[in-house]
C-alpha positions as CSV (number, residue, x, y, z in Angstrom):
1,X,0.0,-0.1,0.2
2,X,2.5,2.4,0.8
3,X,5.8,2.0,-1.4
4,X,9.1,3.0,0.6
5,X,10.9,5.6,-2.0
6,X,14.3,4.8,-1.4
7,X,17.1,2.1,-1.5
8,X,17.1,2.0,2.8
9,X,16.3,-2.0,3.8
10,X,14.5,-1.8,7.6
11,X,15.9,-4.5,9.5
12,X,13.6,-6.9,11.5
13,X,10.2,-6.1,9.6
14,X,8.9,-9.8,10.3
15,X,9.8,-9.3,13.8
16,X,8.8,-5.7,14.6
17,X,5.2,-7.0,12.9
18,X,5.2,-9.7,15.2
19,X,5.5,-8.0,18.6
20,X,3.9,-4.9,18.0
21,X,0.6,-7.0,16.6
22,X,-0.9,-4.4,14.9
23,X,-4.8,-4.1,14.3
24,X,-7.1,-2.5,11.8
25,X,-7.4,1.2,13.6
26,X,-4.9,1.3,16.1
27,X,-2.7,4.2,16.6
28,X,1.0,4.5,15.9
29,X,3.9,6.1,16.8
30,X,7.6,5.8,14.8
31,X,10.2,8.1,16.8
32,X,12.9,7.4,14.4
33,X,10.8,6.4,10.8
34,X,13.8,6.8,8.7
35,X,12.8,6.5,5.2
36,X,9.6,4.8,6.5
37,X,10.0,1.0,6.1
38,X,8.4,0.0,9.1
39,X,5.8,2.4,8.8
40,X,4.8,0.8,5.4
41,X,4.7,-2.0,7.2
42,X,2.0,-0.9,9.9
43,X,-0.1,1.5,8.3
44,X,-0.8,-1.7,5.6
45,X,-2.2,-3.4,8.5
46,X,-4.1,-0.5,10.5
47,X,-4.7,2.0,7.8
48,X,-5.3,4.5,10.7
49,X,-3.7,7.8,8.6
50,X,-5.2,10.3,11.1
51,X,-3.9,8.7,14.5
52,X,0.1,7.6,13.1
53,X,2.5,9.6,13.9
54,X,5.8,9.7,12.5
55,X,9.2,11.4,13.7
56,X,12.6,11.9,12.4
57,X,15.7,14.4,13.0
58,X,17.2,13.8,9.2
59,X,15.6,16.2,7.0
60,X,16.7,13.9,4.0
61,X,14.6,11.4,5.6
62,X,11.7,14.1,6.2
63,X,11.3,15.2,3.1
64,X,11.0,11.2,1.7
65,X,8.3,10.7,4.1
66,X,6.5,13.4,3.0
67,X,6.4,12.3,-0.5
68,X,5.5,8.8,0.9
69,X,2.5,9.8,3.3
70,X,0.7,13.3,2.0
71,X,-2.1,13.0,3.5
72,X,-3.4,12.3,7.1
73,X,0.0,11.3,9.1
74,X,1.5,13.8,11.0
75,X,5.1,14.0,10.5
76,X,7.2,15.9,12.9
77,X,10.5,16.8,12.0
78,X,12.8,16.7,15.1
79,X,15.0,14.3,17.3
80,X,13.0,11.8,19.2
81,X,13.2,13.4,22.7
82,X,11.6,17.0,21.8
83,X,9.0,15.6,20.0
84,X,7.7,12.9,23.0
85,X,8.1,15.7,25.2
86,X,5.5,17.8,22.9
87,X,3.5,14.9,22.1
88,X,3.0,14.2,26.2
89,X,2.3,17.7,26.4
90,X,-0.5,17.3,24.2
91,X,-1.7,14.4,26.2
92,X,-1.3,12.0,23.0
93,X,-1.6,8.2,23.4
94,X,-0.4,5.2,21.3
95,X,-1.2,1.5,20.9
96,X,2.1,1.1,19.2
97,X,5.5,2.8,19.7
98,X,8.6,1.5,17.5
99,X,12.3,3.1,17.9
100,X,15.2,2.0,15.2
101,X,17.9,3.6,16.5
102,X,20.2,2.4,13.9
103,X,21.9,4.7,11.0
104,X,20.1,4.6,8.1
105,X,21.8,3.2,4.3
106,X,21.8,7.0,3.0
107,X,23.2,8.6,5.7
108,X,26.5,6.0,6.0
109,X,26.6,5.8,2.0
110,X,26.6,10.0,1.5
111,X,30.2,10.9,2.1
112,X,29.2,14.4,2.7
113,X,27.3,13.1,6.1
114,X,30.7,12.1,7.8
115,X,29.1,9.0,8.7
116,X,31.0,6.5,6.5
117,X,34.8,5.1,7.2
118,X,34.9,3.9,3.9
119,X,33.8,7.0,1.9
120,X,36.3,10.4,2.0
121,X,34.4,13.3,3.5
122,X,33.9,16.1,5.6
123,X,33.7,15.4,9.3
124,X,30.3,16.0,10.2
125,X,27.9,13.0,11.6
126,X,25.0,15.6,12.5
127,X,22.0,13.5,12.5
128,X,20.3,17.0,12.3
129,X,22.1,19.5,10.3
130,X,20.2,22.6,12.1
131,X,22.3,21.4,14.8
132,X,25.4,23.6,15.7
133,X,28.0,21.2,16.6
134,X,29.3,18.6,14.3
135,X,32.6,15.7,15.0
136,X,34.5,18.1,13.3
137,X,34.3,20.7,16.2
138,X,34.2,18.3,19.1
139,X,37.6,16.6,17.6
140,X,39.1,19.6,17.3
141,X,38.1,21.5,20.3
142,X,37.9,18.8,22.9
143,X,41.1,18.4,25.7
144,X,42.8,15.0,25.2
145,X,41.1,13.8,28.6
146,X,37.5,14.2,26.9
147,X,38.5,12.7,23.9
148,X,39.6,9.5,25.5
149,X,36.9,9.1,27.5
150,X,34.3,9.4,24.8
151,X,36.4,6.6,22.9
152,X,36.6,4.7,25.9
153,X,32.8,5.1,26.9
154,X,31.1,5.2,23.8
155,X,33.5,2.9,21.8
156,X,34.5,0.8,24.1
157,X,38.0,1.2,22.2
158,X,41.2,-0.4,24.3
159,X,43.2,2.1,22.7
160,X,41.3,5.2,23.6
161,X,44.3,7.1,25.3
162,X,46.6,6.6,22.5
163,X,44.1,7.4,19.6
164,X,43.0,10.7,21.7
165,X,46.6,11.7,21.9
166,X,47.4,11.0,18.4
167,X,44.2,13.1,17.3
168,X,45.7,16.1,19.5
169,X,48.9,16.1,18.0
170,X,47.5,15.9,14.1
171,X,45.2,18.5,14.8
172,X,43.3,20.5,12.5
173,X,41.5,17.0,11.3
174,X,38.5,18.2,9.0
175,X,37.7,15.0,7.1
176,X,36.5,11.3,7.3
177,X,39.5,9.9,6.2
178,X,41.7,12.0,8.4
179,X,40.7,10.3,11.1
180,X,40.6,7.2,10.3
181,X,44.1,7.0,9.4
182,X,44.9,8.4,13.1
183,X,42.9,5.6,14.5
184,X,44.5,3.3,12.1
185,X,48.2,4.4,13.2
186,X,47.3,3.0,16.1
187,X,46.9,-0.3,15.4
188,X,49.3,-1.8,13.0
189,X,48.7,-4.8,11.2
190,X,45.8,-6.2,9.9
191,X,42.4,-6.3,11.5
192,X,39.2,-8.0,10.8
193,X,37.3,-4.8,12.1
194,X,38.3,-1.3,10.2
195,X,40.4,0.3,13.2
196,X,38.6,3.2,13.4
197,X,34.8,1.9,13.8
198,X,34.9,2.3,17.5
199,X,36.2,5.9,16.9
200,X,33.4,6.8,14.7
201,X,30.6,5.3,17.0
202,X,31.7,7.2,19.8
203,X,31.6,10.2,18.2
204,X,28.4,9.7,16.4
205,X,26.8,8.8,19.8
206,X,28.7,11.9,21.3
207,X,27.9,14.1,19.0
208,X,23.7,13.3,18.7
209,X,23.3,12.7,22.4
210,X,22.1,9.5,21.1
211,X,22.2,8.0,24.8
212,X,21.6,10.9,26.8
213,X,18.2,11.5,24.6
214,X,17.4,7.5,25.0
215,X,17.7,7.5,28.7
216,X,15.0,10.5,28.9
217,X,12.8,9.5,26.4
218,X,12.1,6.0,27.7
219,X,9.8,7.2,30.5
220,X,8.2,9.4,28.6
221,X,7.3,6.4,26.0
222,X,6.2,4.6,28.6
223,X,3.4,7.7,29.3
224,X,2.8,8.0,25.8
225,X,1.5,4.0,25.5
226,X,-2.0,3.3,25.6
227,X,-2.4,0.3,28.5
228,X,-2.2,-3.0,26.7
229,X,-0.3,-1.0,24.1
230,X,3.0,-2.3,22.7
231,X,6.6,-1.0,22.4
232,X,9.5,-1.8,20.0
233,X,13.2,-0.7,20.1
234,X,16.0,-1.7,17.5
235,X,19.2,-1.2,19.2
236,X,22.7,-1.7,17.3
237,X,25.5,-1.9,20.0
238,X,25.8,-3.1,23.8
239,X,25.4,0.6,25.2
240,X,22.1,0.9,23.5
241,X,20.8,-2.3,23.9
242,X,22.0,-2.4,27.9
243,X,19.7,0.8,28.6
244,X,16.5,-0.4,26.8
245,X,16.9,-3.5,29.1
246,X,17.7,-2.1,32.5
247,X,14.6,0.6,31.6
248,X,12.6,-3.0,30.9
249,X,13.7,-4.4,34.2
250,X,12.8,-1.8,36.3
251,X,9.6,-1.4,35.1
252,X,8.3,-5.2,34.5
253,X,5.5,-6.4,36.3
254,X,7.8,-8.9,38.2
255,X,8.4,-5.8,40.3
256,X,5.8,-3.9,42.4
257,X,3.8,-1.7,40.8
258,X,5.7,-2.2,37.1
259,X,3.6,-1.2,34.4
260,X,5.5,-3.5,31.7
261,X,5.2,-6.9,30.5
262,X,8.5,-8.0,28.7
263,X,7.4,-9.9,25.8
264,X,11.1,-10.4,24.6
265,X,13.0,-12.5,27.3
266,X,16.2,-11.9,25.5
267,X,17.2,-9.7,22.4
268,X,15.7,-10.7,18.8
269,X,18.4,-11.2,16.5
270,X,18.1,-11.2,12.5
271,X,17.6,-14.4,10.8
272,X,20.5,-15.8,8.3
273,X,18.5,-15.4,5.4
274,X,17.5,-11.6,6.3
275,X,21.4,-11.1,6.9
276,X,22.4,-12.6,3.6
277,X,20.2,-10.0,2.1
278,X,20.6,-6.6,4.0
279,X,23.9,-7.0,6.5
280,X,23.4,-3.8,8.4
281,X,20.7,-6.6,10.3
282,X,23.9,-8.2,11.2
283,X,24.0,-6.4,15.0
284,X,20.6,-5.5,15.0
285,X,18.7,-6.6,18.3
286,X,15.1,-5.6,19.0
287,X,13.3,-6.0,22.5
288,X,9.7,-5.5,23.2
289,X,7.2,-5.1,25.9
290,X,3.5,-4.2,26.6
291,X,2.1,-1.6,28.9
292,X,-0.2,-3.8,31.5
293,X,-3.8,-2.5,31.3
294,X,-5.0,-0.8,34.3
295,X,-7.0,-3.1,36.3
296,X,-10.7,-2.0,37.9
297,X,-11.3,-1.8,41.5
298,X,-12.6,-5.1,42.5
299,X,-11.8,-7.1,39.9
């Protein structure tokens, strides 16, 4: 029904539908819609445009969404934390909420966005280009100690201090290939994973405040979820998955006053078949939960 107009392949679509269990007429909030792959699959079942809200902080993704969902659907150009705050202020509630925390294929493939290690380009990494500070600003302004902490905490990089020191001595660093070369110099010899992978991940997380936004947004998503509603969150690295797991556990029905029933005892991964056709799905992990319906007094 709704044709995705981009080469980006959404991950775990079958699993998302399995745990969100969309039904005709239900409301849906997608806080990281990207190019609309998951949203299209959900709307093919709900057919409820009026009660669907699609959020993304990337202008190019918003342009694509406006072309696909031109009538009825509410599209918000914003980061998911600010959008969630506004929806909560409006008293909105949704039967389904989805957060796909990954970087889209177009972001990775377009060298000018600065996310890719493989393609030389400006050191940007901003999900929202309206944001002031880029990765270049962070790399060239932060102290050696600050960079080392970012690489260690967000990238779990074993050589965080060595790479931070090399960056400081090589500044200014303006491009992705410059930064990748600095990281590679700290890891001589061949490596199965590109030596700059963890550094790029750490900088992207820091530039876009990804973990901070997730921690603040999770309680809001719980409030935005209708009783009996379902939430699914797809993460792509252990730091995100740990935050989601901890939040679900703290609010599960096994605890006194817990509001959530956890639907996934462990994170759900992509099948081998999906990974063959969509290698990006290899690191995707899905966790899902349902909001417990409030019991009536005396029941």
